C-alpha positions, -999 to +999 in steps of 0.1 A: +068+012-137+068+002-173+085-032-165+060-037-137+031-028-160+042-052-187+045-081-162+011-074-147-005-070-181+006-106-189-006-120-155-039-101-146-074-110-157-091-086-182-117-075-157-093-061-132-099-027-116-070-003-110-070+020-079-043+044-068-033+067-040-036+103-050+001+108-045+019+117-078+044+088-074+016+063-071-003+078-100+028+078-121+032+041-114-005+033-120-008+051-154+016+027-173-002-002-157-035+011-169-021+016-204-006-019-205-039-033-194-059-012-219-080+003-191-100+033-201-122+053-177-145+067-204-149+070-242-127+101-242-095+082-239-089+089-202-067+064-184-088+041-162-072+046-128-096+052-099-081+075-072-089+067-036-078+092-010-078+065+017-047+049+000-026+080+007+006+074+026+006+080+063+011+116+074+044+114+092+042+149+106+075+162+119+092+130+107+083+136+071+114+138+049+137+130+078+166+105+076+169+079+103+197+100+119+173+131+118+146+111+136+171+098+162+183+134+169+150+153+167+125+127+179+144+102+201+113+086+217+098+080+182+132+065+171+133+042+201+097+030+194+104+024+157+137+006+165+118-016+189+094-026+161+064-005+170+039-002+142+011+016+160+027+050+160+012+083+167+033+105+144+043+139+161+021+165+144+010+139+119-016+111+118-024+090+149-023+052+146-061+052+151-067+077+123-045+056+100-065+024+109-098+041+103-088+057+070-070+027+056-097+003+069-124+022+051-103+021+019-097-016+023-134-022+027-140-004-006-114-024-024-124-058-009-161-051-016-155-048-054-169-075-076-137-081-094-099-083-088-083-050-079-048-037-083-041-010-057-011+012-061-003+026-027+024+030+000+042+009+026+023+025+056-010+016+039+001-019+032+012-024+068-021-011+081-041-035+058-019-064+069-023-055+105-061-052+101-061-087+086-042-101+115-011-106+094+011-079+109+003-081+146+031-105+157+057-082+173+085-103+159+073-098+123+071-066+103+060-067+067+080-049+042+074-044+005+100-029-018+091+000-043+072-013-073+067-047-057+036-067-059+018-084-031-013-104-036-040-107-010-063-136-017-095-145+001-103-182+004-133-193+025-135-159+042-098-159+052-073-135+037-038-148+029-007-130+016+007-144-016+041-131-026+037-125-063+072-118-075+107-129-065+127-096-063+101-078-042+085-105-021+069-098+012+091-109+040+093-110+077+119-090+095 
């Protein structure tokens, strides 16, 4: 997180906003970024990270914490769907694909509606939902993947969003 923070501090404009999922791992990644950028939420010295509940990772229900082997054994139809590349998944006892779309879509609108650049520290499921909403993840032959602590830039030009891989070791790729 510190290495990522130092790199971003050198690249980002001064007026950037920093938003994080409420998950501890996301906040622990966002806080060094905020310090490196010199972001302060108030005069009392609080670190300037906005928390957005809409950026929380997908609720995987019964699949939470499972290895792939566990999912294949306990939830074979889910495993088959995932292996076939399904991204619109209703997680058993977890979030439905529609609930994820609505929650993440609302969070994306809040981020995209800001009047300055935004760094969002969030999760793979959230990123895939945003990309799908933008029409960048709907091709069944292409699934977006982002490694932990990777950066992915979404840039709007003329009303059209594009993915801009921002770093070499963790670039967005098609699988």
